[in-house]
C-alpha positions as a Markdown table, in Angstrom:
| # | Residue | x | y | z |
|---|---|---|---|---|
| 1 | Met | 0.0 | 0.0 | 0.0 |
| 2 | Arg | 1.2 | 3.5 | -0.9 |
| 3 | Thr | 0.5 | 6.5 | 1.4 |
| 4 | Arg | 0.1 | 9.9 | -0.1 |
| 5 | Val | -0.2 | 13.3 | 1.7 |
| 6 | Ile | -1.2 | 16.1 | -0.6 |
| 7 | Ile | -1.2 | 19.8 | 0.5 |
| 8 | Asn | -2.9 | 22.5 | -1.4 |
| 9 | Lys | -2.1 | 26.1 | -0.6 |
| 10 | Asp | -4.6 | 27.7 | -3.0 |
| 11 | Met | -7.6 | 28.9 | -1.0 |
| 12 | Asp | -10.2 | 29.0 | -3.8 |
| 13 | Val | -12.8 | 26.6 | -2.5 |
| 14 | Trp | -14.1 | 25.7 | -5.9 |
| 15 | Arg | -10.6 | 24.7 | -7.1 |
| 16 | Cys | -10.0 | 22.8 | -3.9 |
| 17 | Phe | -13.1 | 20.7 | -4.6 |
| 18 | Ala | -12.0 | 20.2 | -8.2 |
| 19 | Ile | -8.7 | 18.7 | -7.1 |
| 20 | Glu | -10.5 | 16.5 | -4.6 |
| 21 | Ser | -12.8 | 15.3 | -7.4 |
| 22 | Tyr | -9.8 | 14.5 | -9.6 |
| 23 | Leu | -8.2 | 12.5 | -6.8 |
| 24 | Val | -11.4 | 10.5 | -6.3 |
| 25 | Lys | -11.4 | 9.6 | -10.0 |
| 26 | His | -7.7 | 8.8 | -10.3 |
| 27 | Ile | -6.7 | 7.1 | -7.1 |
| 28 | Glu | -4.8 | 3.9 | -7.6 |
| 29 | Glu | -6.1 | 0.5 | -6.3 |
| 30 | Asp | -3.4 | 0.2 | -3.6 |
| 31 | Glu | -3.0 | 3.7 | -2.2 |
| 32 | Val | -4.6 | 5.9 | 0.4 |
| 33 | Ile | -4.6 | 9.7 | 0.2 |
| 34 | Leu | -4.9 | 12.4 | 2.8 |
| 35 | Tyr | -5.6 | 15.7 | 1.0 |
| 36 | Leu | -5.2 | 18.9 | 3.2 |
| 37 | Trp | -6.5 | 22.3 | 2.1 |
| 38 | Gln | -7.9 | 25.6 | 3.3 |
| 39 | Ser | -10.3 | 28.1 | 1.8 |
| 40 | Glu | -11.2 | 31.7 | 2.0 |
| 41 | Lys | -14.5 | 32.8 | 3.5 |
| 42 | Asn | -17.3 | 30.6 | 2.3 |
| 43 | Val | -20.4 | 28.7 | 3.2 |
| 44 | Met | -20.2 | 25.1 | 2.1 |
| 45 | Leu | -23.5 | 23.3 | 1.5 |
| 46 | Gly | -24.3 | 19.6 | 1.5 |
| 47 | Lys | -25.2 | 18.3 | -1.9 |
| 48 | His | -29.0 | 18.5 | -1.6 |
| 49 | Gln | -29.4 | 21.6 | 0.6 |
| 50 | Asn | -31.4 | 24.7 | -0.1 |
| 51 | Pro | -28.9 | 27.7 | -0.1 |
| 52 | Trp | -31.5 | 30.3 | 0.8 |
| 53 | Arg | -32.6 | 28.2 | 3.8 |
| 54 | Glu | -29.2 | 27.4 | 5.1 |
| 55 | Cys | -27.3 | 30.7 | 4.5 |
| 56 | Asn | -27.7 | 34.4 | 4.4 |
| 57 | Val | -26.8 | 34.4 | 0.8 |
| 58 | Gln | -27.2 | 38.1 | 0.2 |
| 59 | Leu | -24.9 | 39.1 | 3.1 |
| 60 | Leu | -22.3 | 36.5 | 2.2 |
| 61 | Glu | -22.1 | 37.8 | -1.4 |
| 62 | Lys | -22.0 | 41.4 | -0.2 |
| 63 | Glu | -19.1 | 40.7 | 2.1 |
| 64 | Lys | -17.1 | 38.9 | -0.7 |
| 65 | Gly | -17.7 | 35.3 | 0.6 |
| 66 | Lys | -18.3 | 32.4 | -1.7 |
| 67 | Leu | -21.1 | 29.8 | -1.7 |
| 68 | Ala | -19.9 | 26.2 | -2.5 |
| 69 | Arg | -21.6 | 22.9 | -2.7 |
| 70 | Arg | -20.1 | 19.5 | -1.8 |
| 71 | Thr | -20.6 | 16.2 | -3.5 |
| 72 | Thr | -21.4 | 14.8 | -0.1 |
| 73 | Gly | -24.5 | 15.0 | 2.1 |
| 74 | Gly | -24.7 | 16.6 | 5.5 |
| 75 | Gly | -25.3 | 20.1 | 6.7 |
| 76 | Ala | -23.9 | 23.5 | 5.8 |
| 77 | Ile | -20.7 | 24.7 | 7.4 |
| 78 | Tyr | -18.8 | 28.0 | 7.4 |
| 79 | Cys | -15.1 | 28.0 | 6.6 |
| 80 | Asp | -12.4 | 30.7 | 6.4 |
| 81 | Glu | -8.6 | 30.8 | 6.8 |
| 82 | Gly | -9.0 | 29.7 | 10.4 |
| 83 | Ser | -10.3 | 26.3 | 9.2 |
| 84 | Leu | -8.3 | 23.3 | 7.9 |
| 85 | Leu | -10.1 | 21.0 | 5.5 |
| 86 | Phe | -9.1 | 17.3 | 5.2 |
| 87 | Ser | -10.1 | 14.6 | 2.7 |
| 88 | Phe | -9.5 | 10.9 | 3.1 |
| 89 | Ile | -9.7 | 9.3 | -0.3 |
| 90 | Leu | -9.4 | 5.5 | -0.3 |
| 91 | Pro | -10.3 | 2.4 | -2.3 |
| 92 | Lys | -13.4 | 0.9 | -0.6 |
| 93 | Lys | -11.4 | -2.1 | 0.7 |
| 94 | Tyr | -9.4 | 0.3 | 3.0 |
| 95 | Tyr | -12.4 | 2.4 | 4.0 |
| 96 | Asp | -12.9 | 2.4 | 7.8 |
| 97 | Val | -14.5 | 5.5 | 9.3 |
| 98 | Asp | -13.2 | 4.8 | 12.8 |
| 99 | Arg | -9.7 | 4.4 | 11.5 |
| 100 | Gln | -9.9 | 7.6 | 9.6 |
| 101 | Leu | -11.3 | 9.5 | 12.5 |
| 102 | Gln | -8.5 | 8.1 | 14.7 |
| 103 | Val | -6.1 | 10.0 | 12.5 |
| 104 | Ile | -7.8 | 13.2 | 13.6 |
| 105 | Leu | -8.1 | 12.2 | 17.2 |
| 106 | Asp | -4.5 | 11.1 | 17.5 |
| 107 | Ala | -3.3 | 14.3 | 15.9 |
| 108 | Cys | -5.4 | 16.3 | 18.4 |
| 109 | Leu | -4.0 | 14.3 | 21.3 |
| 110 | Ser | -0.4 | 15.0 | 20.2 |
| 111 | Leu | -1.4 | 18.7 | 20.5 |
| 112 | Gly | -2.6 | 18.2 | 24.0 |
| 113 | Ile | -6.3 | 18.0 | 23.1 |
| 114 | Lys | -8.5 | 15.1 | 24.1 |
| 115 | Ala | -11.2 | 15.0 | 21.5 |
| 116 | Glu | -14.0 | 12.5 | 20.9 |
| 117 | Lys | -16.6 | 11.5 | 18.4 |
| 118 | Ser | -20.1 | 12.7 | 18.9 |
| 119 | Gly | -23.5 | 12.4 | 17.2 |
| 120 | Arg | -23.9 | 11.6 | 13.5 |
| 121 | Asn | -20.6 | 13.0 | 12.2 |
| 122 | Asp | -19.0 | 15.4 | 14.6 |
| 123 | Leu | -15.8 | 15.6 | 16.7 |
| 124 | Thr | -16.0 | 17.6 | 19.9 |
| 125 | Val | -13.8 | 18.8 | 22.7 |
| 126 | Asn | -15.3 | 19.7 | 26.1 |
| 127 | Gly | -18.7 | 19.1 | 24.6 |
| 128 | Arg | -18.3 | 21.6 | 21.8 |
| 129 | Lys | -17.9 | 20.8 | 18.1 |
| 130 | Phe | -14.7 | 21.6 | 16.2 |
| 131 | Ser | -15.1 | 19.2 | 13.3 |
| 132 | Gly | -17.9 | 17.9 | 11.0 |
| 133 | Asn | -17.5 | 15.0 | 8.6 |
| 134 | Ala | -19.3 | 14.0 | 5.4 |
| 135 | Phe | -19.0 | 11.0 | 3.1 |
| 136 | Tyr | -19.4 | 9.8 | -0.5 |
| 137 | His | -19.0 | 6.3 | -2.0 |
| 138 | Asn | -19.0 | 5.0 | -5.5 |
| 139 | Ser | -18.5 | 1.5 | -6.6 |
| 140 | Lys | -14.7 | 1.6 | -6.1 |
| 141 | Val | -13.7 | 4.6 | -4.0 |
| 142 | Ser | -14.8 | 6.3 | -0.8 |
| 143 | Leu | -14.4 | 9.9 | 0.2 |
| 144 | His | -14.5 | 11.1 | 3.8 |
| 145 | His | -13.9 | 14.8 | 4.3 |
| 146 | Gly | -14.4 | 17.4 | 6.9 |
| 147 | Ser | -13.2 | 20.6 | 8.6 |
| 148 | Leu | -11.2 | 21.4 | 11.6 |
| 149 | Leu | -11.8 | 24.7 | 13.3 |
| 150 | Phe | -8.6 | 26.0 | 14.8 |
| 151 | Asp | -9.2 | 29.8 | 14.6 |
| 152 | Val | -12.3 | 30.4 | 12.6 |
| 153 | Asn | -14.2 | 33.7 | 12.9 |
| 154 | Ile | -17.2 | 32.6 | 15.0 |
| 155 | Asp | -19.0 | 35.9 | 14.5 |
| 156 | Asp | -19.0 | 35.4 | 10.7 |
| 157 | Met | -20.2 | 31.8 | 11.2 |
| 158 | Val | -23.1 | 33.0 | 13.2 |
| 159 | Lys | -24.2 | 35.7 | 10.8 |
| 160 | Tyr | -23.9 | 33.6 | 7.6 |
| 161 | Leu | -25.4 | 30.3 | 8.7 |
| 162 | Thr | -29.1 | 30.2 | 9.2 |
| 163 | Pro | -30.1 | 26.8 | 10.5 |
| 164 | Ser | -33.8 | 26.0 | 10.8 |
| 165 | Tyr | -35.4 | 26.4 | 14.2 |
| 166 | Glu | -36.3 | 22.7 | 14.2 |
| 167 | Lys | -32.7 | 21.7 | 13.6 |
| 168 | Val | -31.4 | 24.0 | 16.4 |
| 169 | Thr | -34.0 | 22.8 | 18.9 |
| 170 | Ser | -33.6 | 19.1 | 18.0 |
| 171 | Lys | -29.9 | 19.4 | 19.1 |
| 172 | Gly | -30.9 | 21.1 | 22.4 |
| 173 | Ile | -28.9 | 24.2 | 21.7 |
| 174 | Gln | -29.6 | 27.9 | 21.6 |
| 175 | Ser | -27.3 | 29.0 | 18.8 |
| 176 | Val | -24.5 | 28.1 | 16.5 |
| 177 | Arg | -22.1 | 30.0 | 18.8 |
| 178 | Ser | -23.1 | 27.9 | 21.8 |
| 179 | Arg | -22.0 | 24.5 | 20.4 |
| 180 | Val | -18.8 | 25.2 | 18.5 |
| 181 | Thr | -15.2 | 25.9 | 19.5 |
| 182 | Asn | -11.8 | 26.6 | 18.1 |
| 183 | Leu | -8.9 | 24.4 | 18.9 |
| 184 | Cys | -6.8 | 27.4 | 19.7 |
| 185 | Asn | -9.0 | 27.9 | 22.7 |
| 186 | Ile | -7.5 | 24.7 | 24.1 |
| 187 | Asn | -4.0 | 25.2 | 22.8 |
| 188 | Glu | -3.1 | 28.8 | 21.8 |
| 189 | His | -0.1 | 27.7 | 19.8 |
| 190 | Ile | -2.1 | 25.8 | 17.2 |
| 191 | Asn | -1.9 | 27.1 | 13.6 |
| 192 | Val | -2.3 | 25.6 | 10.1 |
| 193 | Val | 1.3 | 24.5 | 9.9 |
| 194 | Ser | 1.2 | 22.5 | 13.2 |
| 195 | Leu | -2.2 | 21.0 | 12.2 |
| 196 | Gln | -0.9 | 19.9 | 8.8 |
| 197 | Lys | 2.2 | 18.3 | 10.4 |
| 198 | Thr | 0.4 | 16.5 | 13.1 |
| 199 | Leu | -2.3 | 15.2 | 10.7 |
| 200 | Ser | 0.3 | 14.1 | 8.2 |
| 201 | Asp | 2.3 | 12.3 | 10.9 |
| 202 | Ser | -0.8 | 10.6 | 12.4 |
| 203 | Phe | -1.9 | 9.5 | 8.9 |
| 204 | Val | 1.4 | 7.8 | 8.2 |
| 205 | Asp | 1.4 | 6.2 | 11.6 |
| 206 | Ile | -2.1 | 4.7 | 11.2 |
| 207 | Tyr | -1.5 | 3.7 | 7.6 |
| 208 | Pro | 2.1 | 2.5 | 7.7 |
| 209 | Ser | 3.8 | 2.1 | 4.3 |
| 210 | Glu | 7.3 | 1.7 | 2.9 |
| 211 | Asn | 6.2 | 4.0 | 0.1 |
| 212 | Ser | 5.0 | 7.4 | 1.5 |
| 213 | Ile | 4.7 | 10.4 | -0.8 |
| 214 | Phe | 4.3 | 14.0 | 0.3 |
| 215 | Glu | 3.2 | 16.5 | -2.4 |
| 216 | Glu | 2.8 | 20.2 | -2.0 |
| 217 | Glu | 1.2 | 22.2 | -4.9 |
| 218 | Pro | 2.3 | 19.6 | -7.5 |
| 219 | Glu | 2.2 | 20.6 | -11.2 |
| 220 | Trp | -0.7 | 18.3 | -12.0 |
| 221 | Phe | -3.0 | 20.7 | -10.0 |
| 222 | Asp | -3.1 | 22.8 | -13.2 |
| 223 | Cys | -4.2 | 19.9 | -15.5 |
| 224 | Asp | -7.0 | 20.5 | -18.0 |
| 225 | Glu | -9.4 | 18.1 | -16.2 |
| 226 | Ile | -9.1 | 20.0 | -12.9 |
| 227 | Gln | -9.6 | 23.3 | -14.7 |
| 228 | Ala | -12.8 | 22.0 | -16.4 |
| 229 | Thr | -14.2 | 20.6 | -13.1 |
| 230 | Tyr | -13.4 | 23.9 | -11.4 |
| 231 | Gln | -15.7 | 25.7 | -13.9 |
| 232 | Thr | -18.5 | 23.3 | -12.9 |
| 233 | Tyr | -18.0 | 23.8 | -9.2 |
| 234 | Lys | -18.0 | 27.6 | -9.4 |
| 235 | Ser | -21.1 | 27.7 | -11.7 |
| 236 | Trp | -24.4 | 29.1 | -10.5 |
| 237 | Asp | -26.2 | 25.9 | -11.5 |
| 238 | Trp | -24.0 | 23.8 | -9.2 |
| 239 | Cys | -23.9 | 26.2 | -6.3 |
| 240 | Tyr | -27.5 | 27.4 | -6.2 |
| 241 | Gly | -29.3 | 24.7 | -8.2 |
| 242 | Arg | -32.6 | 25.0 | -10.0 |
| 243 | Ala | -35.3 | 27.1 | -8.4 |
| 244 | Ala | -38.1 | 25.2 | -6.6 |
| 245 | Glu | -41.4 | 26.5 | -7.8 |
| 246 | Ala | -43.8 | 25.0 | -5.3 |
| 247 | Asp | -47.5 | 25.0 | -4.6 |
| 248 | Leu | -46.7 | 23.7 | -1.1 |
| 249 | Ile | -43.7 | 22.8 | 1.1 |
| 250 | Leu | -43.6 | 19.9 | 3.5 |
| 251 | Glu | -40.7 | 19.7 | 5.9 |
| 252 | Lys | -39.7 | 17.4 | 8.8 |
| 253 | Arg | -36.6 | 16.8 | 10.8 |
| 254 | Phe | -35.9 | 13.1 | 11.5 |
| 255 | Glu | -33.0 | 11.8 | 13.7 |
| 256 | Trp | -31.1 | 11.0 | 10.5 |
| 257 | Gly | -31.6 | 14.4 | 8.8 |
| 258 | Glu | -34.0 | 17.1 | 7.6 |
| 259 | Ile | -36.3 | 16.7 | 4.6 |
| 260 | Gln | -37.9 | 19.7 | 2.7 |
| 261 | Met | -40.2 | 18.7 | -0.1 |
| 262 | His | -41.2 | 21.4 | -2.5 |
| 263 | Leu | -44.2 | 20.1 | -4.5 |
| 264 | Lys | -45.7 | 21.4 | -7.7 |
| 265 | Leu | -49.3 | 20.1 | -8.2 |
| 266 | Val | -51.4 | 19.9 | -11.4 |
| 267 | Lys | -55.0 | 18.9 | -10.7 |
| 268 | Ser | -54.0 | 17.5 | -7.3 |
| 269 | Ile | -51.3 | 15.3 | -8.9 |
| 270 | Val | -47.6 | 15.7 | -8.1 |
| 271 | Ser | -46.0 | 17.0 | -11.3 |
| 272 | Glu | -42.6 | 18.0 | -9.9 |
| 273 | Val | -40.7 | 17.7 | -6.6 |
| 274 | Val | -37.5 | 19.3 | -5.5 |
| 275 | Ile | -36.1 | 17.8 | -2.3 |
| 276 | Tyr | -33.6 | 19.5 | 0.0 |
| 277 | Ser | -31.9 | 17.6 | 2.8 |
| 278 | Asp | -28.9 | 17.5 | 5.0 |
| 279 | Ala | -29.0 | 13.7 | 5.2 |
| 280 | Leu | -25.5 | 12.1 | 5.1 |
| 281 | Asp | -26.6 | 9.7 | 2.3 |
| 282 | Pro | -26.8 | 11.9 | -0.9 |
| 283 | Asn | -27.5 | 8.9 | -3.1 |
| 284 | Tyr | -30.7 | 8.2 | -1.2 |
| 285 | Ile | -31.9 | 11.7 | -1.7 |
| 286 | Glu | -30.8 | 11.8 | -5.3 |
| 287 | Gly | -33.6 | 9.6 | -6.7 |
| 288 | Met | -36.4 | 10.4 | -4.3 |
| 289 | Ser | -38.0 | 13.2 | -6.4 |
| 290 | Lys | -38.9 | 10.8 | -9.3 |
| 291 | Val | -40.6 | 8.4 | -6.8 |
| 292 | Phe | -43.4 | 11.0 | -6.2 |
| 293 | Glu | -43.9 | 12.3 | -9.7 |
| 294 | Gly | -47.3 | 11.4 | -11.1 |
| 295 | Thr | -48.7 | 10.4 | -7.6 |
| 296 | Pro | -52.1 | 11.9 | -6.5 |
| 297 | Phe | -51.6 | 14.2 | -3.6 |
| 298 | Glu | -53.4 | 12.0 | -1.0 |
| 299 | Ser | -52.1 | 10.8 | 2.3 |
| 300 | Glu | -52.4 | 7.0 | 1.7 |
| 301 | Leu | -51.0 | 7.1 | -1.8 |
| 302 | Met | -48.1 | 9.4 | -1.0 |
| 303 | Ser | -47.3 | 7.2 | 2.0 |
| 304 | Glu | -47.4 | 4.0 | 0.0 |
| 305 | Thr | -45.3 | 5.5 | -2.8 |
| 306 | Ile | -42.3 | 6.1 | -0.7 |
| 307 | Lys | -42.6 | 3.1 | 1.6 |
| 308 | Gly | -40.7 | 0.7 | -0.7 |
| 309 | Tyr | -38.0 | 3.2 | -1.8 |
| 310 | Gly | -34.5 | 2.1 | -0.8 |
| 311 | Asp | -32.0 | -0.7 | -1.5 |
| 312 | Thr | -30.6 | -1.2 | 2.0 |
| 313 | Pro | -32.2 | -1.8 | 5.4 |
| 314 | Glu | -31.1 | 1.7 | 6.5 |
| 315 | Arg | -32.6 | 3.4 | 3.5 |
| 316 | Cys | -35.8 | 1.5 | 3.8 |
| 317 | Arg | -36.0 | 2.7 | 7.4 |
| 318 | Tyr | -35.7 | 6.3 | 6.2 |
| 319 | Ser | -38.5 | 5.7 | 3.7 |
| 320 | Glu | -40.7 | 4.1 | 6.4 |
| 321 | Asn | -40.1 | 7.3 | 8.6 |
| 322 | Ile | -41.2 | 9.5 | 5.7 |
| 323 | Ser | -44.1 | 7.3 | 4.9 |
| 324 | Val | -45.5 | 7.5 | 8.4 |
| 325 | Trp | -44.9 | 11.3 | 8.4 |
| 326 | Leu | -46.7 | 11.8 | 5.1 |
| 327 | Lys | -49.6 | 9.7 | 6.1 |
| 328 | Glu | -50.1 | 11.7 | 9.3 |
| 329 | Asn | -49.6 | 15.2 | 7.7 |
| 330 | Ile | -51.4 | 15.1 | 4.4 |
| 331 | Ala | -55.1 | 15.8 | 4.5 |
């Protein structure tokens, strides 16, 4: 097995994602990659989130921030130069989320910080979140990426992120500010260089290899494929998505994520659905819209339509949750 640590110093979030996408497509069968990067001020959405619901878009744009959208699920996060982003890119045979998170936990411990895993996808210290994680899988490769807050501007985070009231109350918190922390609050000497070094060392320790490669701003970052993908990730269509013209909106927060269904009806039949969600499984959300199209907008029929959607026990459980909710909330 070959171990690669790749460091990107360009803070253009769209280009950083383009490089990540390139690595997912071109990773070799017997290597594991840790990709480390930063970004200028931005709000980063999960793949199926509604930007106008999750972010103060107008203020972000006015203050020269960027809106970005991941290929992974999960919720919106705020990043700036006080964040370090990490991406584990691995063939599926090496994918082990606990092992990957151990890289982060061991790196923190080496900096005098005792961190722990919490909830769906968070890392916390003293009960406050400093890292969120999200995931993507195709038939051969897995991507696990996330952020580390070491000196992020919490005031900007609070004013740009606009989580729903239901999301906030479901977590038993009063505000974004009350549940996050910077690592520099625990160790004032932490900076991006120390984090990159400890993460790199921890990664090599946990994935030992006689063939370890360290790359910083390699020439292939400028290849044509990355440039083309960059144009996609910065496009309005990708970042904002198509508008959801809706006759009505149904929304519900489940323990596995929030669902917002924007439905267009023609003669009481569902003609179009746009679904927004922070669920960690983007592929499950991807095909859900088509399930409802052509269904009469009636509780029993809507409920039955979604009940069988899903090709894994977990996805079927999600669909059963939605089925019960629709049955109870459609007249």
